[in-house]
N, C-alpha and C positions, 0 to 999 in steps of 0.2 A: 505299580509305583505307589509308594506311601504318600499320605497327605501330611501337610504341615498343620498340626493341631494347635489351637490356642486354648490354654487352660485359663478360664475366667478368673480364678483366684490368683494365679501367677501374674496375670495382666495387672491386677491392682497393686501387687507388691513390686515386681521387678520389670513388668512389661516385656518379658522375654518369651518367645514361642517355645513350645515343647517340640523338640526335634524327634522325628520318626525316621529311623534308618530304613532305606530301601533294601531289597534283596541283595543288590550289588554292593551295599555298604556305604553308599553315598547319600547324604541327606538331600531332601528336596530343596532346602535352602541353598546348598552348594550347586545343585543343578540349575536353579534359577539364576544364581550369580553367574555361572558359566554362560547361560543363554544371553544374559544382558551384556556380558563382556564381549561375546561374539557380535552382538548387534552394535555395540559401541565401536568396535574395530571397523565395521563397515561404514558407520556414520562418520567416523574420523577420516576415512578414505574419501568421503564426499565433501568434507568440511574445508574446501578451498575453492575460490571462484574459478580458477583455471580448470580444476578437475570437474566442476559442475558444467563448465562450457564444453569440455571434452565429451562428457556423457551426453549432453544435449546434441552435440554434433553427430554422435554415433546412433542417435535415435532413428535416423532414416536409413541405416544400413552400414556395412563395413566401410572403413576409410583407411587410406594409406597414411602412414605416419607423416609423410611429407605434406599431405593435405592438412592434417591436423596441426602441424607446425605452422603452416601459413595462417590458419584460422586463429591460433593462439598468439602468434606474433612474437614468439620467444625462440631462443636458440634450441637446437636439437637435444642437447643434454637435459635442459629443463623440462621439455615436453616428454622426453623418455622417462625421466624420473616420475613425473605425474602419471604417465601411463603404467609404469611399473607398480605404483601404489594401488592403482585401480585394478590391475590384473591380479595382484597378490590377494586382494580382498574378494576376488571372484566376481566383481562387477562387470569386467570386460574380459574378452579373450583375444588372443592374437593368432595369426596364421601367416607363415612365411610363404610367399609366392615368388620364387626366384630369389632375387636380391632385395625384394621389397617386403615390408611387414605391414599387414592389414590388421586393424583392430575392429572388433565388433562388440556390441552390447550383449552381455549374457543375461543380465537381470532385466527381463522384459517388463517388470513391474515399475521400474524406475521412472519412465516418462510420466506415469500417473502420479507418482510420489512427488516429482518435481513440479508438476502442475499444481498440486496441493500446496507445496511450499510457496509457489508464486502467488496463489490466491491469498494465502496467509500474509505474505509480505505486503500485498496490495491493501488488504484490510487494515494491517497495522499502520501503513502510511496514511490511509484515509482517516483512521482514528486519531493519529498524531496531528494531522492537518486540521481536523475538526477541533481539537483541543488547543492548538497553537494559533490557528487562523485568526480568531477574533482578537487575540492579543497583538498579533503582528499587524493587523489592520489599524488598531488603535495607535500603535507606535508610529506607523508610517503616516497616519493622518487620513487614511482612506476609509471609506465606509461602503457597505453594500446594502 
């Protein structure tokens, strides 16, 4: 695969990379764009609190859609739509057993990723409270 080369003189003038075409005719820049678009589609599938809850529930193993509906607390059509988006992105898989459908997590790396997100959210909340905390105490008249 060809590399994306930077021409130092071109950088100063137009700041455009020199494109090197691969054997297949595709530029590395296009390949990178495709890679990030695929990643973005997966991230978008996760970008809803209900879908994050569903992924978290599937962490411990396959679950029947009726169990997931009870956890989410929404109507079946809403839960099915969320599950469909997760399935289309490859995050979960489904298996029919008789008249029941069971869903399972296919992306075994996601629990670690979600733990990372939780840690980041906690750090952000702590940083926010540290910045806002003294102001809030002054306003309420309390001190520590």
